[in-house]
C-alpha positions as CSV (number, residue, x, y, z in Angstrom):
1,M,148.9,28.2,206.6
2,S,145.6,28.9,205.2
3,F,142.4,27.9,207.1
4,T,140.4,25.2,205.2
5,P,137.0,23.6,205.8
6,W,138.8,20.6,207.3
7,D,140.2,22.7,210.0
8,F,136.9,23.9,210.9
9,F,135.7,20.2,211.0
10,I,138.7,19.3,213.1
11,D,138.0,22.3,215.6
12,F,134.5,21.2,216.3
13,G,135.4,17.4,216.2
14,L,137.8,18.0,219.1
15,A,135.5,20.2,220.9
16,A,132.8,17.4,220.6
17,V,135.3,14.8,221.9
18,L,136.0,17.1,224.8
19,L,132.3,17.7,225.4
20,I,131.8,13.7,225.6
21,A,134.7,13.5,227.9
22,G,133.5,16.2,230.1
23,T,130.1,14.3,230.2
24,I,131.8,11.1,231.2
25,L,133.8,12.7,233.9
26,R,130.8,14.3,235.3
27,A,128.9,10.9,235.4
28,K,131.8,8.9,236.8
29,V,134.1,11.1,238.9
30,K,132.7,11.6,242.3
31,S,134.7,14.5,243.4
32,I,133.7,16.2,239.9
33,Q,130.0,15.5,240.8
34,K,130.2,17.3,244.1
35,L,131.1,20.3,242.0
36,F,128.1,20.1,239.9
37,L,130.3,21.6,237.0
38,P,128.5,21.6,233.6
39,A,130.0,19.1,231.1
40,S,131.1,22.2,228.8
41,I,133.0,23.9,231.6
42,I,135.0,20.8,232.2
43,A,135.5,20.4,228.3
44,G,136.7,23.8,228.2
45,F,139.3,23.3,231.2
46,L,140.5,20.3,229.3
47,G,140.8,22.4,226.0
48,L,142.7,25.0,227.9
49,L,145.0,22.6,229.4
50,L,145.7,20.2,226.3
51,G,145.0,23.0,223.5
52,P,147.5,25.7,222.2
53,N,147.4,27.8,225.1
54,G,148.4,24.9,227.3
55,L,150.3,21.8,226.5
56,N,149.6,22.4,222.8
57,I,148.7,18.6,222.4
58,L,145.1,19.0,220.6
59,P,145.7,20.4,216.9
60,F,143.4,23.6,217.3
61,S,143.5,26.0,214.6
62,N,144.1,29.5,215.4
63,Q,140.4,30.6,214.6
64,I,139.0,28.9,217.9
65,S,138.7,32.4,219.6
66,T,136.5,33.5,216.7
67,Y,133.9,31.0,217.1
68,P,132.3,32.3,220.2
69,A,131.5,35.6,218.5
70,I,129.6,33.5,215.7
71,L,128.0,31.3,218.1
72,I,126.6,34.3,220.1
73,A,124.7,35.4,217.1
74,F,122.9,32.0,216.8
75,I,121.9,32.4,220.7
76,F,120.5,35.8,220.7
77,G,118.9,35.2,217.4
78,A,117.0,32.3,218.9
79,I,115.5,34.4,221.8
80,P,112.7,35.8,220.0
81,L,111.6,32.4,218.7
82,T,111.5,31.2,222.3
83,A,109.7,34.1,223.9
84,N,105.8,34.3,224.8
85,A,103.8,37.2,224.6
86,I,103.9,39.7,227.5
87,S,101.0,39.7,229.8
88,W,101.1,43.2,231.2
89,K,98.6,42.2,233.8
90,K,100.8,39.5,235.3
91,M,103.9,41.8,235.0
92,K,102.2,44.1,237.3
93,G,101.0,41.5,239.7
94,R,103.2,38.6,241.0
95,I,105.7,38.9,238.2
96,G,106.5,42.7,238.8
97,S,108.5,41.8,241.8
98,M,110.7,39.1,239.8
99,W,111.2,41.5,236.9
100,A,112.1,44.4,239.2
101,Y,114.6,42.2,241.4
102,S,116.2,40.3,238.1
103,Q,116.5,43.5,235.9
104,N,117.9,45.7,238.8
105,S,120.7,43.2,239.5
106,M,121.7,43.1,236.0
107,I,121.8,46.7,235.3
108,L,123.7,47.2,238.6
109,M,126.2,44.7,237.7
110,W,126.9,46.8,234.2
111,G,126.7,50.3,235.4
112,A,128.2,49.9,239.1
113,G,130.8,47.6,237.8
114,L,132.0,50.2,235.3
115,L,131.9,53.0,238.0
116,F,133.8,51.0,240.5
117,A,136.6,50.3,237.9
118,L,136.8,53.9,237.1
119,L,137.2,55.3,240.5
120,F,138.9,52.5,242.6
121,I,140.8,50.4,239.7
122,N,141.7,52.5,236.7
123,P,143.5,55.1,238.6
124,F,145.8,52.9,240.2
125,W,146.8,50.8,237.1
126,D,147.7,53.3,234.3
127,Q,147.6,50.8,231.4
128,L,144.2,49.5,232.1
129,H,141.5,50.3,229.2
130,A,138.6,52.5,230.2
131,G,136.2,49.5,229.6
132,F,137.8,47.3,232.0
133,G,135.0,47.6,234.5
134,L,132.6,46.1,231.8
135,I,134.4,43.0,231.9
136,L,132.5,42.3,235.2
137,A,129.1,42.1,233.8
138,A,130.1,40.7,230.6
139,G,131.3,37.7,232.2
140,F,128.9,37.4,235.4
141,V,125.3,38.2,234.1
142,G,126.2,37.7,230.4
143,G,128.3,34.3,230.7
144,H,130.4,33.1,228.0
145,G,128.1,34.2,225.0
146,T,128.2,37.9,226.2
147,A,131.8,37.8,227.0
148,A,132.5,36.5,223.5
149,A,130.5,39.5,222.2
150,V,131.8,42.2,224.3
151,G,135.6,40.9,223.8
152,D,134.8,41.0,220.2
153,M,133.5,44.5,220.2
154,F,136.5,45.8,222.2
155,S,139.0,43.5,220.0
156,K,137.8,45.5,216.9
157,H,138.7,48.6,218.3
158,G,142.4,47.6,219.5
159,W,141.7,46.1,223.0
160,E,142.6,42.5,222.0
161,D,143.0,41.5,225.6
162,A,139.5,42.0,226.3
163,T,138.4,38.6,224.8
164,S,140.6,36.5,227.2
165,L,139.5,38.8,230.5
166,A,135.9,38.4,229.5
167,M,136.1,34.7,229.0
168,T,138.0,34.5,232.3
169,S,135.3,36.6,234.0
170,A,132.8,34.2,232.8
171,T,134.6,31.1,233.8
172,V,135.1,32.4,237.4
173,G,131.6,33.5,237.5
174,V,130.4,30.1,236.4
175,L,132.7,28.4,239.1
176,A,131.3,31.0,241.9
177,A,127.9,30.2,240.8
178,I,128.2,26.7,241.5
179,L,130.7,26.2,244.2
180,L,129.4,29.1,246.5
181,G,125.9,28.4,245.4
182,V,126.1,24.9,246.7
183,L,127.8,26.0,250.0
184,F,124.8,28.5,250.4
185,I,122.4,25.8,249.8
186,K,124.1,23.4,252.4
187,V,124.2,26.3,254.9
188,G,120.5,27.3,254.0
189,A,119.3,23.8,254.6
190,T,120.8,23.3,257.9
191,K,119.3,26.8,259.0
192,G,116.0,25.9,257.7
193,Y,115.8,28.6,255.1
194,T,114.9,26.0,252.4
195,S,111.2,25.2,251.8
196,Y,111.6,21.8,250.1
197,L,115.1,20.6,251.0
198,T,115.7,19.3,254.5
199,D,119.1,17.4,254.1
200,F,121.5,17.8,251.2
201,K,122.1,14.0,251.1
202,D,118.6,13.7,249.7
203,L,119.4,14.8,246.1
204,P,118.5,12.8,243.2
205,N,121.4,11.1,241.7
206,E,120.8,12.5,238.2
207,L,121.6,16.0,239.6
208,R,125.0,14.8,240.5
209,T,125.8,12.6,237.4
210,G,124.0,14.7,234.7
211,L,122.6,11.2,233.5
212,I,118.6,11.2,233.5
213,P,117.4,7.4,234.4
214,S,114.7,6.3,231.8
215,H,111.8,6.6,234.3
216,A,112.4,10.4,235.1
217,R,112.8,11.4,231.3
218,Q,110.4,13.8,229.8
219,P,109.2,13.1,226.3
220,V,109.9,15.9,223.7
221,K,107.5,16.5,220.8
222,M,109.4,18.2,217.7
223,D,107.6,16.9,214.5
224,T,105.8,19.9,213.4
225,V,106.5,19.1,209.8
226,S,106.7,15.8,208.2
227,P,110.1,14.2,207.8
228,I,109.2,13.3,204.0
229,S,109.3,16.9,203.4
230,I,112.0,18.2,205.7
231,D,113.4,16.8,209.0
232,P,112.0,18.8,211.6
233,F,115.5,19.5,213.4
234,V,117.0,21.0,210.0
235,L,113.9,23.3,209.6
236,H,114.6,24.8,213.0
237,F,118.2,24.9,212.6
238,S,117.9,26.4,209.2
239,L,115.7,29.1,210.7
240,V,118.1,30.0,213.4
241,I,121.0,30.0,210.8
242,F,118.9,32.3,208.6
243,I,118.6,34.6,211.4
244,A,122.1,34.7,212.5
245,M,123.0,35.2,208.9
246,G,120.6,38.2,208.4
247,G,122.5,39.8,211.7
248,Y,126.0,39.3,209.9
249,Y,124.6,41.0,206.7
250,L,122.8,43.9,208.4
251,S,126.2,44.5,210.3
252,K,128.1,44.4,206.9
253,W,125.7,46.8,205.3
254,G,125.7,49.0,208.3
255,E,129.6,49.3,208.4
256,A,129.4,50.1,204.6
257,L,127.1,52.9,205.3
258,F,128.5,54.1,208.7
259,P,132.2,53.0,208.8
260,Q,132.7,54.9,212.2
261,A,130.0,52.7,213.9
262,T,130.4,49.0,214.6
263,I,127.0,47.3,215.4
264,P,127.5,43.9,216.8
265,I,126.1,41.1,214.9
266,F,124.6,39.5,217.7
267,S,122.4,42.5,218.6
268,L,121.1,42.8,214.9
269,A,120.6,38.9,214.9
270,F,118.2,39.6,217.9
271,I,116.3,42.2,215.8
272,V,116.3,40.0,212.6
273,G,114.8,37.5,215.1
274,L,112.0,39.6,216.3
275,A,111.2,40.5,212.6
276,V,111.0,36.8,211.6
277,K,108.9,36.1,214.9
278,K,106.5,38.8,213.9
279,I,106.1,37.6,210.3
280,L,105.5,34.0,211.7
281,N,102.8,35.2,214.0
282,H,101.2,37.3,211.0
283,T,101.3,34.4,208.7
284,H,100.1,31.9,211.5
285,S,103.3,29.9,210.6
286,D,104.3,30.0,214.4
287,Q,102.4,26.7,214.9
288,Y,105.3,25.0,213.0
289,I,108.0,26.3,215.1
290,N,108.6,24.3,218.4
291,A,110.1,26.7,221.0
292,H,111.7,23.8,222.9
293,V,113.7,22.7,219.9
294,V,114.9,26.2,219.1
295,S,115.8,26.3,222.7
296,R,117.9,23.2,222.4
297,I,119.6,24.6,219.3
298,S,120.4,27.7,221.4
299,G,121.6,25.6,224.5
300,S,123.9,23.2,221.7
301,A,125.4,26.6,220.5
302,T,126.0,27.7,224.1
303,D,127.9,24.4,225.0
304,F,130.4,24.7,221.9
305,L,130.7,28.6,222.9
306,V,131.5,27.8,226.5
307,T,134.0,24.9,225.2
308,F,135.8,27.0,222.7
309,G,135.7,30.1,225.0
310,I,137.5,28.6,228.0
311,A,140.0,26.9,225.7
312,S,140.9,30.1,223.9
313,I,141.8,31.9,227.1
314,R,145.4,33.4,227.0
315,I,146.8,32.5,230.4
316,S,149.6,35.0,230.1
317,V,147.2,38.0,229.4
318,V,145.1,36.9,232.5
319,L,148.3,36.9,234.7
320,D,149.1,40.5,233.4
321,Y,145.7,41.6,234.8
322,I,145.5,39.3,237.7
323,T,145.5,41.7,240.6
324,P,142.7,44.5,239.2
325,L,140.8,41.4,237.9
326,V,140.4,39.6,241.2
327,I,139.4,43.0,242.8
328,L,136.7,43.7,240.0
329,L,135.3,40.1,240.4
330,C,135.3,40.4,244.1
331,F,133.2,43.4,243.8
332,G,130.7,41.5,241.6
333,L,130.4,38.6,244.0
334,I,129.6,41.2,246.6
335,I,126.7,42.7,244.7
336,A,125.3,39.2,244.0
337,F,125.7,38.2,247.5
338,I,123.8,41.3,248.6
339,F,120.9,40.6,245.9
340,F,120.7,36.9,247.2
341,A,121.0,37.3,250.9
342,V,119.4,40.5,251.6
343,I,117.4,42.3,248.8
344,S,115.6,38.8,247.8
345,K,114.0,38.8,251.5
346,K,112.3,42.2,250.4
347,Y,111.1,41.2,247.3
348,F,110.2,37.6,248.1
349,P,109.1,37.0,251.6
350,D,107.7,33.7,250.3
351,Y,110.5,31.4,249.1
352,W,113.2,34.1,249.3
353,F,115.8,31.5,249.5
354,E,114.8,29.7,246.4
355,R,114.3,32.7,244.3
356,G,117.6,34.3,245.6
357,I,119.7,31.2,245.0
358,F,118.4,31.0,241.5
359,N,119.2,34.8,241.0
360,W,122.7,34.1,242.6
361,G,123.3,31.5,240.0
362,W,122.5,33.4,237.0
363,T,124.0,37.0,238.1
364,T,127.4,35.2,238.5
365,G,127.0,32.3,236.0
366,T,124.4,31.7,233.5
367,V,120.5,31.0,233.7
368,A,121.5,27.4,233.3
369,M,123.5,27.7,236.6
370,G,120.6,29.4,238.1
371,I,118.3,26.6,237.0
372,A,120.8,23.8,238.3
373,L,120.7,25.4,241.8
374,L,117.0,25.9,241.9
375,R,116.5,22.1,241.2
376,I,118.4,21.3,244.2
377,V,116.3,23.2,246.5
378,D,112.9,23.1,244.5
379,P,113.2,19.8,242.5
380,H,109.4,20.0,241.5
381,S,109.2,23.9,240.8
382,E,106.7,24.4,243.7
383,S,107.9,27.9,244.2
384,K,106.9,28.8,240.7
385,T,110.3,30.7,240.3
386,L,111.0,29.4,236.7
387,D,107.3,30.3,235.8
388,D,107.5,33.7,237.0
389,Y,111.2,34.5,235.6
390,G,110.2,33.1,232.1
391,L,107.7,35.8,232.1
392,A,109.9,38.6,233.6
393,Y,112.7,37.7,231.2
394,I,110.6,39.0,228.1
395,P,111.1,42.7,229.0
396,I,114.4,41.9,230.4
397,A,116.1,40.6,227.0
398,P,115.7,43.6,225.0
399,V,117.5,45.5,227.9
400,E,120.2,43.0,228.0
401,V,120.9,43.5,224.3
402,L,121.0,47.2,224.7
403,L,123.3,47.0,227.7
404,V,125.5,44.5,225.8
405,T,125.5,46.7,222.5
406,F,125.7,50.2,223.9
407,G,127.9,49.8,227.0
408,P,131.2,49.1,225.0
409,L,130.1,51.3,222.2
410,L,129.7,54.5,224.7
411,V,133.0,53.4,226.3
412,I,134.9,53.3,222.9
413,Q,133.6,56.9,222.3
414,S,134.7,58.2,225.8
415,K,131.3,58.3,226.9
416,S,131.6,55.9,230.0
417,Y,130.0,58.3,232.4
418,L,126.9,58.7,230.1
419,F,126.4,54.8,230.3
420,I,126.8,55.1,234.2
421,I,124.4,57.6,234.6
422,V,121.8,56.1,232.5
423,T,122.1,52.7,234.3
424,L,122.2,54.2,237.7
425,L,119.2,56.4,237.0
426,A,117.1,53.1,235.5
427,S,118.0,51.2,238.5
428,T,116.7,54.2,240.9
429,L,113.6,54.2,238.7
430,I,113.2,50.5,239.3
431,F,113.4,50.7,242.9
432,W,110.9,53.6,242.9
433,L,108.6,51.6,241.0
434,S,109.0,48.6,243.5
435,Y,108.0,51.0,246.3
436,K,105.0,52.2,244.4
437,N,103.7,48.9,243.2
438,K,104.2,47.5,246.6
439,W,106.5,44.8,245.3
440,F,108.7,45.2,248.5
441,K,107.0,43.4,251.2
442,K,107.6,43.7,254.9
443,K,106.6,40.3,256.1
444,A,105.8,36.9,254.6
445,T,102.4,35.7,253.8
446,T,101.2,32.0,253.6
447,K,103.2,30.2,251.2
448,Q,101.5,29.1,247.9
C-alpha cells in the first residue's frame, strides 16, 4: 500500500497518544517516578512493545524509522537561533574550564570509541561494520537525534542495521544517565559531596511527577508579533521549517553536483540556520525571534524523535549484535564515569559534583538528562553550571556537527584512522590548553 498523508497523520497521532500516556504514567505511578524517566522514553518503550516491532497492536506505518532523520534537521537547524554571541573574554576565564572539560568528553567518546572497537571488538567479530565504534558516541553524547543522523548516513551506504543499533545505544545511554546518575547522587549526598542537597528525600515533588504546580510555574513571553498578522508560534515554527527545508534542498543540490559525496541534511540545516541568524542580526529582525520559543519547538521535535526512534528499533538486529554492543557501551560508561568522578575534580574544585553529574547526564544521555540530574543537586542553579555550559556550548556546537558529519563519512571512505588521529590530537591540544590557561586546579577555593 502507498504511503498517504493520512498515514502520516495516524503515525504522529499515535505518537502523541503515547506521549500523553507517558506523561500520565510518570505523574501517577510511583515506581516510574523513582526512575526519573522522561515521558518520551516511556512513550518510546510503549511504542516498541505495542508497535510493529513488538505485539503489532498499534497501526504504525512502515515509515516511522524515517521520521527521526527528518526531525533531526529541525533540531540542528534551530541551534543557531538559540545561541548567543561568543564572549571570548569569558571563554578564557571561568567558562574556559567548562568548555575544555565538555569538549574533551565529547571528542573522546567519538575518537576513543572508534579506536577501541577497531582494536578490541571488530577483530573478534568478522562481520562487524568498520563504523561500529561510532555507535557509542552517536547514542551517548549525541542522544536519539544524533543516533538518527548517523544511522541514516550509514543506512544510505548499505549498513541498514546502524539505525537500530544507534537508537539502542541512545536508549541505553538515557537509562544509564538517569538510573546510575540518581544512584551517584544518593551516594554523593550521603558522603557530603553535594553542596546543596543533604537528603534525597528533600526533592520537590515536581521533579518526581514531572508536573509543575501553579505557584512554581515560570511565565513565558512569546508575542514578538501581533496575532492579527500571524500567530507568534506559527512564525517561529515556519522559520524552523524553512531552515530544515533549506538543508534538504542543499543536500539534494550537493548530491546532483557530487554524486559520490552525501552531505547529511542536518549538517546543512545547521549551516542554513547560521546564515538565517546572520541575516536576522544584520537586518535587526532578530528582536522578533524568541529564542525560548525556538527552543521549545526544538524540544517538541526531540520528544517525537525519541518516541519514533525507540519504537522503530528492530529487536532482532540488537540481539544479533548484543555481545559486541554491550562491550562497546560499557567502555563508553567507563569514559563517562572517569570524567565525572576523577577529571571533574581537576577542572572544578568548586562544585565538582554538581558539574560532574551534569556532564555525566549529557555525555551518556542528553543535555536534558544532565539538566534533570543537576536540578536534583542544585535546584536553584547556585553553582552556575548551566550558565557556564550555555556559553561553553557555543563553540562546542560546530565541533559536534563536524564530528557527526565527517566521522561516518571518513569511515565510509575507509579513513577511520584519520578520524581517530584528528580527534585524539584535538583532545591532546585541549588538555594542553587546560594546563596553559590553568583550568586545572590543584585545590579548591572559596565557593561562590
